[in-house]
MISEPA-359933 format. One record per atom (N, C-alpha, C, O): residue in three letters; residue number from 0; atom name; x, y, z. Coordinates in Angstrom, 2 decimals, decimal comma. Layout:
// MISEPA-359933
+---------+-----+-------+---------+---------+---------+
| residuo | num | atomo |      px |      py |      pz |
+---------+-----+-------+---------+---------+---------+
|     ala | NUM |    CA |       X |       Y |       Z |
...
+---------+-----+-------+---------+---------+---------+
***
This chain:
// MISEPA-359933
+---------+-----+-------+---------+---------+---------+
| residuo | num | atomo |      px |      py |      pz |
+---------+-----+-------+---------+---------+---------+
|     unk |   0 |     N |  -38,06 |   33,13 |   26,34 |
|     unk |   0 |    CA |  -38,53 |   31,86 |   26,83 |
|     unk |   0 |     C |  -38,94 |   30,98 |   25,69 |
|     unk |   0 |     O |  -39,42 |   31,44 |   24,66 |
|     unk |   1 |     N |  -38,71 |   29,66 |   25,93 |
|     unk |   1 |    CA |  -39,07 |   28,68 |   24,88 |
|     unk |   1 |     C |  -40,59 |   28,33 |   24,97 |
|     unk |   1 |     O |  -41,17 |   28,24 |   26,06 |
|     unk |   2 |     N |  -41,17 |   28,14 |   23,81 |
|     unk |   2 |    CA |  -42,55 |   27,79 |   23,79 |
|     unk |   2 |     C |  -42,67 |   26,31 |   24,15 |
|     unk |   2 |     O |  -42,11 |   25,46 |   23,45 |
|     unk |   3 |     N |  -43,39 |   25,99 |   25,22 |
|     unk |   3 |    CA |  -43,54 |   24,61 |   25,66 |
|     unk |   3 |     C |  -44,77 |   23,97 |   25,32 |
|     unk |   3 |     O |  -45,01 |   22,82 |   25,70 |
|     unk |   4 |     N |  -45,62 |   24,68 |   24,58 |
|     unk |   4 |    CA |  -46,88 |   24,05 |   24,13 |
|     unk |   4 |     C |  -46,61 |   22,99 |   23,04 |
|     unk |   4 |     O |  -45,88 |   23,25 |   22,08 |
|     unk |   5 |     N |  -47,18 |   21,83 |   23,21 |
|     unk |   5 |    CA |  -47,00 |   20,71 |   22,34 |
|     unk |   5 |     C |  -48,38 |   20,33 |   21,81 |
|     unk |   5 |     O |  -49,28 |   19,99 |   22,58 |
|     unk |   6 |     N |  -48,52 |   20,37 |   20,50 |
|     unk |   6 |    CA |  -49,82 |   20,04 |   19,86 |
|     unk |   6 |     C |  -49,88 |   18,60 |   19,38 |
|     unk |   6 |     O |  -50,81 |   18,22 |   18,66 |
|     unk |   7 |     N |  -48,90 |   17,80 |   19,77 |
|     unk |   7 |    CA |  -48,93 |   16,41 |   19,39 |
|     unk |   7 |     C |  -49,81 |   15,61 |   20,30 |
|     unk |   7 |     O |  -49,99 |   15,93 |   21,48 |
|     unk |   8 |     N |  -50,34 |   14,58 |   19,74 |
|     unk |   8 |    CA |  -51,20 |   13,64 |   20,53 |
|     unk |   8 |     C |  -50,30 |   12,67 |   21,30 |
|     unk |   8 |     O |  -49,12 |   12,52 |   20,98 |
|     unk |   9 |     N |  -50,87 |   12,02 |   22,31 |
|     unk |   9 |    CA |  -50,03 |   11,00 |   23,02 |
|     unk |   9 |     C |  -49,51 |    9,93 |   22,12 |
|     unk |   9 |     O |  -48,41 |    9,43 |   22,32 |
|     unk |  10 |     N |  -50,26 |    9,56 |   21,14 |
|     unk |  10 |    CA |  -49,88 |    8,43 |   20,22 |
|     unk |  10 |     C |  -48,72 |    8,95 |   19,34 |
|     unk |  10 |     O |  -47,82 |    8,17 |   19,02 |
|     unk |  11 |     N |  -48,69 |   10,21 |   18,94 |
|     unk |  11 |    CA |  -47,56 |   10,80 |   18,23 |
|     unk |  11 |     C |  -46,28 |   10,84 |   19,02 |
|     unk |  11 |     O |  -45,18 |   10,58 |   18,53 |
|     unk |  12 |     N |  -46,48 |   11,18 |   20,26 |
|     unk |  12 |    CA |  -45,36 |   11,26 |   21,19 |
|     unk |  12 |     C |  -44,71 |    9,93 |   21,39 |
|     unk |  12 |     O |  -43,48 |    9,81 |   21,36 |
|     unk |  13 |     N |  -45,61 |    8,84 |   21,62 |
|     unk |  13 |    CA |  -45,12 |    7,51 |   21,77 |
|     unk |  13 |     C |  -44,36 |    7,02 |   20,51 |
|     unk |  13 |     O |  -43,33 |    6,36 |   20,61 |
|     unk |  14 |     N |  -44,92 |    7,36 |   19,32 |
|     unk |  14 |    CA |  -44,34 |    6,99 |   18,09 |
|     unk |  14 |     C |  -42,91 |    7,65 |   17,96 |
|     unk |  14 |     O |  -41,94 |    7,03 |   17,51 |
|     unk |  15 |     N |  -42,86 |    8,88 |   18,36 |
|     unk |  15 |    CA |  -41,49 |    9,59 |   18,29 |
|     unk |  15 |     C |  -40,53 |    8,98 |   19,21 |
|     unk |  15 |     O |  -39,35 |    8,82 |   18,89 |
|     unk |  16 |     N |  -41,06 |    8,61 |   20,43 |
|     unk |  16 |    CA |  -40,13 |    7,95 |   21,42 |
|     unk |  16 |     C |  -39,68 |    6,60 |   20,86 |
|     unk |  16 |     O |  -38,50 |    6,27 |   20,97 |
|     unk |  17 |     N |  -40,58 |    5,79 |   20,25 |
|     unk |  17 |    CA |  -40,10 |    4,56 |   19,69 |
|     unk |  17 |     C |  -39,10 |    4,71 |   18,54 |
|     unk |  17 |     O |  -38,15 |    3,95 |   18,42 |
|     unk |  18 |     N |  -39,34 |    5,71 |   17,72 |
|     unk |  18 |    CA |  -38,42 |    6,01 |   16,65 |
|     unk |  18 |     C |  -37,04 |    6,42 |   17,20 |
|     unk |  18 |     O |  -36,01 |    5,98 |   16,70 |
|     unk |  19 |     N |  -37,05 |    7,26 |   18,23 |
|     unk |  19 |    CA |  -35,84 |    7,64 |   18,82 |
|     unk |  19 |     C |  -35,05 |    6,50 |   19,47 |
|     unk |  19 |     O |  -33,82 |    6,41 |   19,40 |
|     unk |  20 |     N |  -35,84 |    5,63 |   20,11 |
|     unk |  20 |    CA |  -35,20 |    4,47 |   20,78 |
|     unk |  20 |     C |  -34,58 |    3,52 |   19,79 |
|     unk |  20 |     O |  -33,55 |    2,90 |   20,05 |
|     unk |  21 |     N |  -35,23 |    3,40 |   18,63 |
|     unk |  21 |    CA |  -34,71 |    2,57 |   17,52 |
|     unk |  21 |     C |  -33,44 |    3,16 |   17,00 |
|     unk |  21 |     O |  -32,45 |    2,45 |   16,82 |
|     unk |  22 |     N |  -33,44 |    4,50 |   16,74 |
|     unk |  22 |    CA |  -32,25 |    5,23 |   16,21 |
|     unk |  22 |     C |  -31,08 |    5,02 |   17,24 |
|     unk |  22 |     O |  -29,95 |    4,71 |   16,86 |
|     unk |  23 |     N |  -31,41 |    5,22 |   18,53 |
|     unk |  23 |    CA |  -30,34 |    5,08 |   19,56 |
|     unk |  23 |     C |  -29,76 |    3,66 |   19,59 |
|     unk |  23 |     O |  -28,56 |    3,45 |   19,73 |
|     unk |  24 |     N |  -30,69 |    2,69 |   19,47 |
|     unk |  24 |    CA |  -30,21 |    1,23 |   19,50 |
|     unk |  24 |     C |  -29,30 |    0,96 |   18,38 |
|     unk |  24 |     O |  -28,31 |    0,25 |   18,54 |
|     unk |  25 |     N |  -29,63 |    1,54 |   17,20 |
|     unk |  25 |    CA |  -28,78 |    1,31 |   15,95 |
|     unk |  25 |     C |  -27,47 |    2,01 |   16,25 |
|     unk |  25 |     O |  -26,43 |    1,42 |   15,96 |
|     unk |  26 |     N |  -27,43 |    3,20 |   16,80 |
|     unk |  26 |    CA |  -26,23 |    3,92 |   17,09 |
|     unk |  26 |     C |  -25,34 |    3,14 |   18,10 |
|     unk |  26 |     O |  -24,13 |    3,02 |   17,93 |
|     unk |  27 |     N |  -25,99 |    2,63 |   19,13 |
|     unk |  27 |    CA |  -25,23 |    1,86 |   20,12 |
|     unk |  27 |     C |  -24,67 |    0,53 |   19,52 |
|     unk |  27 |     O |  -23,58 |    0,08 |   19,91 |
|     unk |  28 |     N |  -25,41 |   -0,07 |   18,60 |
|     unk |  28 |    CA |  -24,84 |   -1,28 |   17,88 |
|     unk |  28 |     C |  -23,71 |   -0,92 |   17,08 |
|     unk |  28 |     O |  -22,74 |   -1,66 |   17,03 |
|     unk |  29 |     N |  -23,76 |    0,24 |   16,39 |
|     unk |  29 |    CA |  -22,64 |    0,62 |   15,51 |
|     unk |  29 |     C |  -21,41 |    0,95 |   16,32 |
|     unk |  29 |     O |  -20,29 |    0,64 |   15,91 |
|     unk |  30 |     N |  -21,60 |    1,60 |   17,48 |
|     unk |  30 |    CA |  -20,48 |    1,92 |   18,39 |
|     unk |  30 |     C |  -19,88 |    0,58 |   18,89 |
|     unk |  30 |     O |  -18,66 |    0,41 |   18,96 |
|     unk |  31 |     N |  -20,76 |   -0,32 |   19,24 |
|     unk |  31 |    CA |  -20,27 |   -1,64 |   19,78 |
|     unk |  31 |     C |  -19,42 |   -2,34 |   18,74 |
|     unk |  31 |     O |  -18,44 |   -2,99 |   19,10 |
|     unk |  32 |     N |  -19,76 |   -2,23 |   17,46 |
|     unk |  32 |    CA |  -19,01 |   -2,88 |   16,36 |
|     unk |  32 |     C |  -17,71 |   -2,18 |   16,22 |
|     unk |  32 |     O |  -16,67 |   -2,82 |   16,08 |
|     unk |  33 |     N |  -17,73 |   -0,80 |   16,27 |
|     unk |  33 |    CA |  -16,52 |   -0,07 |   16,00 |
|     unk |  33 |     C |  -15,49 |   -0,22 |   17,13 |
|     unk |  33 |     O |  -14,30 |   -0,12 |   16,85 |
|     unk |  34 |     N |  -15,88 |   -0,45 |   18,38 |
|     unk |  34 |    CA |  -14,91 |   -0,59 |   19,43 |
|     unk |  34 |     C |  -14,62 |   -2,05 |   19,75 |
|     unk |  34 |     O |  -13,87 |   -2,33 |   20,69 |
|     unk |  35 |     N |  -15,16 |   -2,96 |   19,02 |
|     unk |  35 |    CA |  -14,83 |   -4,39 |   19,23 |
|     unk |  35 |     C |  -13,37 |   -4,61 |   18,85 |
|     unk |  35 |     O |  -12,88 |   -4,08 |   17,85 |
|     unk |  36 |     N |  -12,69 |   -5,41 |   19,65 |
|     unk |  36 |    CA |  -11,21 |   -5,64 |   19,40 |
|     unk |  36 |     C |  -10,93 |   -6,21 |   17,96 |
|     unk |  36 |     O |   -9,92 |   -5,88 |   17,33 |
|     unk |  37 |     N |  -11,85 |   -7,05 |   17,48 |
|     unk |  37 |    CA |  -11,58 |   -7,64 |   16,13 |
|     unk |  37 |     C |  -11,76 |   -6,52 |   15,07 |
|     unk |  37 |     O |  -11,05 |   -6,51 |   14,06 |
|     unk |  38 |     N |  -12,67 |   -5,63 |   15,30 |
|     unk |  38 |    CA |  -12,82 |   -4,57 |   14,32 |
|     unk |  38 |     C |  -11,60 |   -3,65 |   14,29 |
|     unk |  38 |     O |  -11,12 |   -3,25 |   13,23 |
|     unk |  39 |     N |  -11,11 |   -3,33 |   15,51 |
|     unk |  39 |    CA |   -9,94 |   -2,45 |   15,60 |
|     unk |  39 |     C |   -8,72 |   -3,11 |   15,02 |
|     unk |  39 |     O |   -7,95 |   -2,45 |   14,33 |
|     unk |  40 |     N |   -8,51 |   -4,40 |   15,28 |
|     unk |  40 |    CA |   -7,42 |   -5,10 |   14,68 |
|     unk |  40 |     C |   -7,57 |   -5,16 |   13,17 |
|     unk |  40 |     O |   -6,61 |   -4,91 |   12,44 |
|     unk |  41 |     N |   -8,82 |   -5,49 |   12,68 |
|     unk |  41 |    CA |   -9,00 |   -5,48 |   11,21 |
|     unk |  41 |     C |   -8,70 |   -4,16 |   10,56 |
|     unk |  41 |     O |   -8,08 |   -4,12 |    9,50 |
|     unk |  42 |     N |   -9,14 |   -3,05 |   11,19 |
|     unk |  42 |    CA |   -8,89 |   -1,75 |   10,65 |
|     unk |  42 |     C |   -7,36 |   -1,43 |   10,65 |
|     unk |  42 |     O |   -6,83 |   -0,84 |    9,71 |
|     unk |  43 |     N |   -6,71 |   -1,83 |   11,72 |
|     unk |  43 |    CA |   -5,26 |   -1,58 |   11,74 |
|     unk |  43 |     C |   -4,48 |   -2,44 |   10,62 |
|     unk |  43 |     O |   -3,53 |   -1,96 |   10,00 |
|     unk |  44 |     N |   -4,95 |   -3,68 |   10,43 |
|     unk |  44 |    CA |   -4,35 |   -4,43 |    9,40 |
|     unk |  44 |     C |   -4,56 |   -3,88 |    8,03 |
|     unk |  44 |     O |   -3,65 |   -3,87 |    7,20 |
|     unk |  45 |     N |   -5,85 |   -3,39 |    7,77 |
|     unk |  45 |    CA |   -6,13 |   -2,75 |    6,52 |
|     unk |  45 |     C |   -5,29 |   -1,52 |    6,28 |
|     unk |  45 |     O |   -4,87 |   -1,27 |    5,14 |
|     unk |  46 |     N |   -5,03 |   -0,75 |    7,31 |
|     unk |  46 |    CA |   -4,13 |    0,42 |    7,16 |
|     unk |  46 |     C |   -2,77 |    0,04 |    6,81 |
|     unk |  46 |     O |   -2,14 |    0,67 |    5,96 |
|     unk |  47 |     N |   -2,29 |   -0,99 |    7,45 |
|     unk |  47 |    CA |   -0,92 |   -1,53 |    7,17 |
|     unk |  47 |     C |   -0,85 |   -1,99 |    5,78 |
|     unk |  47 |     O |    0,05 |   -1,59 |    5,04 |
|     unk |  48 |     N |   -1,76 |   -2,84 |    5,37 |
|     unk |  48 |    CA |   -1,81 |   -3,34 |    4,02 |
|     unk |  48 |     C |   -1,79 |   -2,22 |    2,98 |
|     unk |  48 |     O |   -1,08 |   -2,30 |    1,98 |
|     unk |  49 |     N |   -2,62 |   -1,15 |    3,23 |
|     unk |  49 |    CA |   -2,69 |   -0,08 |    2,35 |
|     unk |  49 |     C |   -1,33 |    0,68 |    2,27 |
|     unk |  49 |     O |   -0,91 |    1,07 |    1,19 |
|     unk |  50 |     N |   -0,69 |    0,86 |    3,35 |
|     unk |  50 |    CA |    0,60 |    1,50 |    3,35 |
|     unk |  50 |     C |    1,65 |    0,68 |    2,67 |
|     unk |  50 |     O |    2,50 |    1,22 |    1,96 |
|     unk |  51 |     N |    1,62 |   -0,67 |    2,89 |
|     unk |  51 |    CA |    2,57 |   -1,57 |    2,22 |
|     unk |  51 |     C |    2,37 |   -1,53 |    0,69 |
|     unk |  51 |     O |    3,33 |   -1,47 |   -0,08 |
|     unk |  52 |     N |    1,02 |   -1,58 |    0,24 |
|     unk |  52 |    CA |    0,70 |   -1,49 |   -1,14 |
|     unk |  52 |     C |    1,22 |   -0,18 |   -1,74 |
|     unk |  52 |     O |    1,76 |   -0,16 |   -2,85 |
|     unk |  53 |     N |    1,05 |    0,86 |   -1,04 |
|     unk |  53 |    CA |    1,53 |    2,24 |   -1,52 |
|     unk |  53 |     C |    3,04 |    2,23 |   -1,62 |
|     unk |  53 |     O |    3,59 |    2,71 |   -2,61 |
|     unk |  54 |     N |    3,74 |    1,70 |   -0,61 |
|     unk |  54 |    CA |    5,16 |    1,68 |   -0,66 |
|     unk |  54 |     C |    5,70 |    0,82 |   -1,78 |
|     unk |  54 |     O |    6,66 |    1,18 |   -2,47 |
|     unk |  55 |     N |    5,03 |   -0,37 |   -1,95 |
|     unk |  55 |    CA |    5,50 |   -1,28 |   -3,01 |
|     unk |  55 |     C |    5,20 |   -0,65 |   -4,42 |
|     unk |  55 |     O |    5,94 |   -0,89 |   -5,37 |
|     unk |  56 |     N |    4,17 |    0,10 |   -4,52 |
|     unk |  56 |    CA |    3,85 |    0,78 |   -5,72 |
|     unk |  56 |     C |    4,88 |    1,82 |   -6,07 |
|     unk |  56 |     O |    5,31 |    1,93 |   -7,22 |
|     unk |  57 |     N |    5,29 |    2,58 |   -5,07 |
|     unk |  57 |    CA |    6,33 |    3,56 |   -5,27 |
|     unk |  57 |     C |    7,65 |    2,86 |   -5,69 |
|     unk |  57 |     O |    8,33 |    3,28 |   -6,63 |
|     unk |  58 |     N |    7,97 |    1,80 |   -4,96 |
|     unk |  58 |    CA |    9,25 |    1,03 |   -5,24 |
|     unk |  58 |     C |    9,22 |    0,53 |   -6,69 |
|     unk |  58 |     O |   10,21 |    0,59 |   -7,41 |
|     unk |  59 |     N |    8,05 |    0,04 |   -7,09 |
|     unk |  59 |    CA |    7,93 |   -0,53 |   -8,45 |
|     unk |  59 |     C |    8,22 |    0,59 |   -9,48 |
|     unk |  59 |     O |    8,94 |    0,39 |  -10,46 |
|     unk |  60 |     N |    7,62 |    1,77 |   -9,22 |
|     unk |  60 |    CA |    7,89 |    2,95 |  -10,14 |
|     unk |  60 |     C |    9,33 |    3,29 |  -10,19 |
|     unk |  60 |     O |    9,86 |    3,56 |  -11,26 |
|     unk |  61 |     N |   10,01 |    3,29 |   -9,02 |
|     unk |  61 |    CA |   11,41 |    3,61 |   -8,97 |
|     unk |  61 |     C |   12,26 |    2,60 |   -9,75 |
|     unk |  61 |     O |   13,14 |    2,98 |  -10,53 |
|     unk |  62 |     N |   11,98 |    1,29 |   -9,54 |
|     unk |  62 |    CA |   12,69 |    0,24 |  -10,17 |
|     unk |  62 |     C |   12,43 |    0,33 |  -11,70 |
|     unk |  62 |     O |   13,36 |    0,16 |  -12,49 |
|     unk |  63 |     N |   11,23 |    0,58 |  -12,11 |
|     unk |  63 |    CA |   10,92 |    0,70 |  -13,44 |
|     unk |  63 |     C |   11,65 |    1,87 |  -14,12 |
|     unk |  63 |     O |   12,08 |    1,74 |  -15,26 |
|     unk |  64 |     N |   11,78 |    2,98 |  -13,42 |
|     unk |  64 |    CA |   12,54 |    4,10 |  -13,96 |
|     unk |  64 |     C |   14,00 |    3,75 |  -14,13 |
|     unk |  64 |     O |   14,64 |    4,11 |  -15,12 |
|     unk |  65 |     N |   14,53 |    2,99 |  -13,11 |
|     unk |  65 |    CA |   15,95 |    2,67 |  -13,15 |
|     unk |  65 |     C |   16,20 |    1,70 |  -14,39 |
|     unk |  65 |     O |   17,15 |    1,87 |  -15,14 |
|     unk |  66 |     N |   15,31 |    0,73 |  -14,53 |
|     unk |  66 |    CA |   15,51 |   -0,24 |  -15,57 |
|     unk |  66 |     C |   15,41 |    0,48 |  -16,95 |
|     unk |  66 |     O |   16,17 |    0,18 |  -17,87 |
|     unk |  67 |     N |   14,49 |    1,41 |  -17,07 |
|     unk |  67 |    CA |   14,27 |    2,11 |  -18,34 |
|     unk |  67 |     C |   15,59 |    2,93 |  -18,54 |
|     unk |  67 |     O |   16,08 |    2,98 |  -19,67 |
|     unk |  68 |     N |   16,19 |    3,57 |  -17,51 |
|     unk |  68 |    CA |   17,39 |    4,33 |  -17,67 |
|     unk |  68 |     C |   18,51 |    3,49 |  -18,12 |
|     unk |  68 |     O |   19,25 |    3,87 |  -19,03 |
|     unk |  69 |     N |   18,68 |    2,34 |  -17,49 |
|     unk |  69 |    CA |   19,80 |    1,42 |  -17,91 |
|     unk |  69 |     C |   19,55 |    0,89 |  -19,29 |
|     unk |  69 |     O |   20,49 |    0,81 |  -20,09 |
|     unk |  70 |     N |   18,31 |    0,50 |  -19,63 |
|     unk |  70 |    CA |   18,01 |    0,05 |  -20,98 |
|     unk |  70 |     C |   18,34 |    1,09 |  -22,02 |
|     unk |  70 |     O |   18,85 |    0,76 |  -23,09 |
|     unk |  71 |     N |   18,06 |    2,33 |  -21,73 |
|     unk |  71 |    CA |   18,31 |    3,43 |  -22,69 |
|     unk |  71 |     C |   19,79 |    3,59 |  -22,98 |
|     unk |  71 |     O |   20,18 |    4,08 |  -24,04 |
|     unk |  72 |     N |   20,61 |    3,18 |  -22,02 |
|     unk |  72 |    CA |   22,08 |    3,27 |  -22,19 |
|     unk |  72 |     C |   22,65 |    2,20 |  -23,10 |
|     unk |  72 |     O |   23,68 |    2,40 |  -23,74 |
|     unk |  73 |     N |   21,92 |    0,98 |  -23,16 |
|     unk |  73 |    CA |   22,45 |   -0,12 |  -23,84 |
|     unk |  73 |     C |   21,61 |   -0,51 |  -25,10 |
|     unk |  73 |     O |   21,95 |   -1,46 |  -25,80 |
|     unk |  74 |     N |   20,57 |    0,20 |  -25,36 |
|     unk |  74 |    CA |   19,72 |   -0,03 |  -26,50 |
|     unk |  74 |     C |   19,44 |    1,31 |  -27,16 |
|     unk |  74 |     O |   19,18 |    2,30 |  -26,47 |
|     unk |  75 |     N |   19,50 |    1,36 |  -28,48 |
|     unk |  75 |    CA |   19,23 |    2,63 |  -29,19 |
|     unk |  75 |     C |   17,69 |    2,75 |  -29,35 |
|     unk |  75 |     O |   16,92 |    1,91 |  -28,89 |
|     unk |  76 |     N |   17,30 |    3,83 |  -30,03 |
|     unk |  76 |    CA |   15,87 |    4,16 |  -30,23 |
|     unk |  76 |     C |   15,15 |    3,10 |  -31,09 |
|     unk |  76 |     O |   13,94 |    2,92 |  -30,98 |
|     unk |  77 |     N |   15,92 |    2,41 |  -31,95 |
|     unk |  77 |    CA |   15,36 |    1,38 |  -32,80 |
|     unk |  77 |     C |   15,20 |    0,01 |  -32,06 |
|     unk |  77 |     O |   14,51 |   -0,89 |  -32,56 |
|     unk |  78 |     N |   15,83 |   -0,12 |  -30,91 |
|     unk |  78 |    CA |   15,72 |   -1,37 |  -30,17 |
|     unk |  78 |     C |   16,97 |   -2,25 |  -30,45 |
|     unk |  78 |     O |   17,06 |   -3,36 |  -29,93 |
|     unk |  79 |     N |   17,92 |   -1,77 |  -31,24 |
|     unk |  79 |    CA |   19,16 |   -2,51 |  -31,55 |
|     unk |  79 |     C |   20,10 |   -2,29 |  -30,39 |
|     unk |  79 |     O |   20,16 |   -1,20 |  -29,82 |
|     unk |  80 |     N |   20,85 |   -3,34 |  -30,04 |
|     unk |  80 |    CA |   21,84 |   -3,17 |  -28,87 |
|     unk |  80 |     C |   22,99 |   -2,27 |  -29,34 |
|     unk |  80 |     O |   23,39 |   -2,27 |  -30,50 |
|     unk |  81 |     N |   23,48 |   -1,52 |  -28,40 |
|     unk |  81 |    CA |   24,65 |   -0,64 |  -28,61 |
|     unk |  81 |     C |   25,94 |   -1,42 |  -28,17 |
|     unk |  81 |     O |   26,32 |   -1,46 |  -27,00 |
|     unk |  82 |     N |   26,52 |   -2,00 |  -29,16 |
|     unk |  82 |    CA |   27,72 |   -2,80 |  -28,90 |
|     unk |  82 |     C |   28,88 |   -2,00 |  -28,29 |
|     unk |  82 |     O |   29,66 |   -2,52 |  -27,48 |
|     unk |  83 |     N |   28,97 |   -0,73 |  -28,69 |
|     unk |  83 |    CA |   30,08 |    0,05 |  -28,09 |
|     unk |  83 |     C |   29,93 |    0,30 |  -26,61 |
|     unk |  83 |     O |   30,89 |    0,74 |  -25,97 |
|     unk |  84 |     N |   28,75 |    0,03 |  -26,05 |
|     unk |  84 |    CA |   28,57 |    0,14 |  -24,61 |
|     unk |  84 |     C |   28,46 |   -1,26 |  -23,97 |
|     unk |  84 |     O |   28,88 |   -1,44 |  -22,83 |
|     unk |  85 |     N |   27,92 |   -2,24 |  -24,67 |
|     unk |  85 |    CA |   27,75 |   -3,61 |  -24,11 |
|     unk |  85 |     C |   29,09 |   -4,32 |  -23,94 |
|     unk |  85 |     O |   29,35 |   -4,92 |  -22,90 |
|     unk |  86 |     N |   29,90 |   -4,23 |  -24,95 |
|     unk |  86 |    CA |   31,12 |   -5,02 |  -24,95 |
|     unk |  86 |     C |   32,03 |   -4,58 |  -23,76 |
|     unk |  86 |     O |   32,53 |   -5,48 |  -23,10 |
|     unk |  87 |     N |   32,30 |   -3,29 |  -23,43 |
|     unk |  87 |    CA |   33,12 |   -2,99 |  -22,31 |
|     unk |  87 |     C |   32,51 |   -3,50 |  -20,99 |
|     unk |  87 |     O |   33,22 |   -4,01 |  -20,13 |
|     unk |  88 |     N |   31,22 |   -3,37 |  -20,85 |
|     unk |  88 |    CA |   30,64 |   -3,81 |  -19,58 |
|     unk |  88 |     C |   30,71 |   -5,36 |  -19,47 |
|     unk |  88 |     O |   30,97 |   -5,89 |  -18,40 |
|     unk |  89 |     N |   30,48 |   -6,03 |  -20,55 |
|     unk |  89 |    CA |   30,61 |   -7,51 |  -20,51 |
|     unk |  89 |     C |   31,99 |   -7,93 |  -20,17 |
|     unk |  89 |     O |   32,16 |   -8,88 |  -19,41 |
|     unk |  90 |     N |   33,04 |   -7,24 |  -20,72 |
|     unk |  90 |    CA |   34,43 |   -7,51 |  -20,33 |
|     unk |  90 |     C |   34,70 |   -7,27 |  -18,95 |
|     unk |  90 |     O |   35,40 |   -8,05 |  -18,31 |
|     unk |  91 |     N |   34,15 |   -6,18 |  -18,41 |
|     unk |  91 |    CA |   34,36 |   -5,83 |  -16,95 |
|     unk |  91 |     C |   33,72 |   -6,91 |  -16,12 |
|     unk |  91 |     O |   34,30 |   -7,34 |  -15,13 |
|     unk |  92 |     N |   32,54 |   -7,35 |  -16,48 |
|     unk |  92 |    CA |   31,90 |   -8,43 |  -15,65 |
|     unk |  92 |     C |   32,67 |   -9,75 |  -15,68 |
|     unk |  92 |     O |   32,82 |  -10,43 |  -14,65 |
|     unk |  93 |     N |   33,16 |  -10,11 |  -16,84 |
|     unk |  93 |    CA |   34,02 |  -11,34 |  -17,01 |
|     unk |  93 |     C |   35,24 |  -11,18 |  -16,17 |
|     unk |  93 |     O |   35,60 |  -12,13 |  -15,47 |
|     unk |  94 |     N |   35,90 |  -10,06 |  -16,16 |
|     unk |  94 |    CA |   37,08 |   -9,85 |  -15,40 |
|     unk |  94 |     C |   36,79 |   -9,96 |  -13,94 |
|     unk |  94 |     O |   37,55 |  -10,63 |  -13,25 |
|     unk |  95 |     N |   35,78 |   -9,37 |  -13,43 |
|     unk |  95 |    CA |   35,39 |   -9,44 |  -12,01 |
|     unk |  95 |     C |   35,12 |  -10,86 |  -11,62 |
|     unk |  95 |     O |   35,59 |  -11,33 |  -10,59 |
|     unk |  96 |     N |   34,38 |  -11,56 |  -12,41 |
|     unk |  96 |    CA |   34,04 |  -12,93 |  -12,07 |
|     unk |  96 |     C |   35,30 |  -13,77 |  -12,09 |
|     unk |  96 |     O |   35,46 |  -14,63 |  -11,22 |
|     unk |  97 |     N |   36,21 |  -13,54 |  -13,03 |
|     unk |  97 |    CA |   37,47 |  -14,21 |  -13,12 |
|     unk |  97 |     C |   38,31 |  -13,96 |  -11,83 |
|     unk |  97 |     O |   38,86 |  -14,89 |  -11,24 |
|     unk |  98 |     N |   38,40 |  -12,67 |  -11,43 |
|     unk |  98 |    CA |   39,19 |  -12,36 |  -10,26 |
|     unk |  98 |     C |   38,59 |  -13,02 |   -8,99 |
|     unk |  98 |     O |   39,31 |  -13,50 |   -8,12 |
|     unk |  99 |     N |   37,23 |  -13,04 |   -8,92 |
|     unk |  99 |    CA |   36,62 |  -13,75 |   -7,78 |
|     unk |  99 |     C |   36,91 |  -15,22 |   -7,79 |
|     unk |  99 |     O |   37,19 |  -15,80 |   -6,74 |
|     unk | 100 |     N |   36,87 |  -15,88 |   -8,98 |
|     unk | 100 |    CA |   37,20 |  -17,23 |   -9,07 |
|     unk | 100 |     C |   38,61 |  -17,58 |   -8,62 |
|     unk | 100 |     O |   38,86 |  -18,56 |   -7,92 |
|     unk | 101 |     N |   39,55 |  -16,70 |   -9,06 |
|     unk | 101 |    CA |   40,96 |  -16,92 |   -8,74 |
|     unk | 101 |     C |   41,21 |  -16,72 |   -7,24 |
|     unk | 101 |     O |   41,93 |  -17,48 |   -6,60 |
|     unk | 102 |     N |   40,56 |  -15,65 |   -6,69 |
|     unk | 102 |    CA |   40,78 |  -15,43 |   -5,19 |
|     unk | 102 |     C |   40,17 |  -16,58 |   -4,40 |
|     unk | 102 |     O |   40,69 |  -16,93 |   -3,35 |
|     unk | 103 |     N |   39,01 |  -17,20 |   -4,91 |
|     unk | 103 |    CA |   38,45 |  -18,31 |   -4,25 |
|     unk | 103 |     C |   39,35 |  -19,52 |   -4,28 |
|     unk | 103 |     O |   39,41 |  -20,24 |   -3,28 |
|     unk | 104 |     N |   40,05 |  -19,77 |   -5,35 |
|     unk | 104 |    CA |   40,96 |  -20,92 |   -5,47 |
|     unk | 104 |     C |   42,21 |  -20,71 |   -4,53 |
|     unk | 104 |     O |   42,71 |  -21,66 |   -3,92 |
|     unk | 105 |     N |   42,65 |  -19,48 |   -4,44 |
|     unk | 105 |    CA |   43,87 |  -19,25 |   -3,60 |
|     unk | 105 |     C |   43,49 |  -19,49 |   -2,09 |
|     unk | 105 |     O |   44,34 |  -19,98 |   -1,34 |
|     unk | 106 |     N |   42,32 |  -19,19 |   -1,66 |
|     unk | 106 |    CA |   41,93 |  -19,41 |   -0,27 |
|     unk | 106 |     C |   41,80 |  -20,85 |    0,07 |
|     unk | 106 |     O |   42,11 |  -21,25 |    1,19 |
|     unk | 107 |     N |   41,37 |  -21,64 |   -0,82 |
|     unk | 107 |    CA |   41,17 |  -23,13 |   -0,59 |
|     unk | 107 |     C |   42,53 |  -23,77 |   -0,48 |
|     unk | 107 |     O |   42,69 |  -24,72 |    0,29 |
|     unk | 108 |     N |   43,53 |  -23,30 |   -1,20 |
|     unk | 108 |    CA |   44,78 |  -24,07 |   -1,24 |
|     unk | 108 |     C |   45,54 |  -23,89 |    0,10 |
|     unk | 108 |     O |   46,62 |  -24,46 |    0,27 |
+---------+-----+-------+---------+---------+---------+
***
């Protein structure tokens, strides 16, 4: 059996009750703020922004890796351009642009 004897004075009991009521009021206020629609929407927006930031960060890393990979193919360790690789690619680009220009002219005629 539990000991039911209480050695507190009525003033101490009233002080404990006031402290408990204050704590409960603060808890209820916090619950009210948490379940408020604006708070819920704000939390949802914050999660979306965090996910988008994370996704954009990962995309930035991937793009940076790709650019570094391409750069390593066209630039040597000293930073000088590798003409043996740049010239064929440049010729291919000029050829494709020329073919597109010619096919555009034929369609207009």
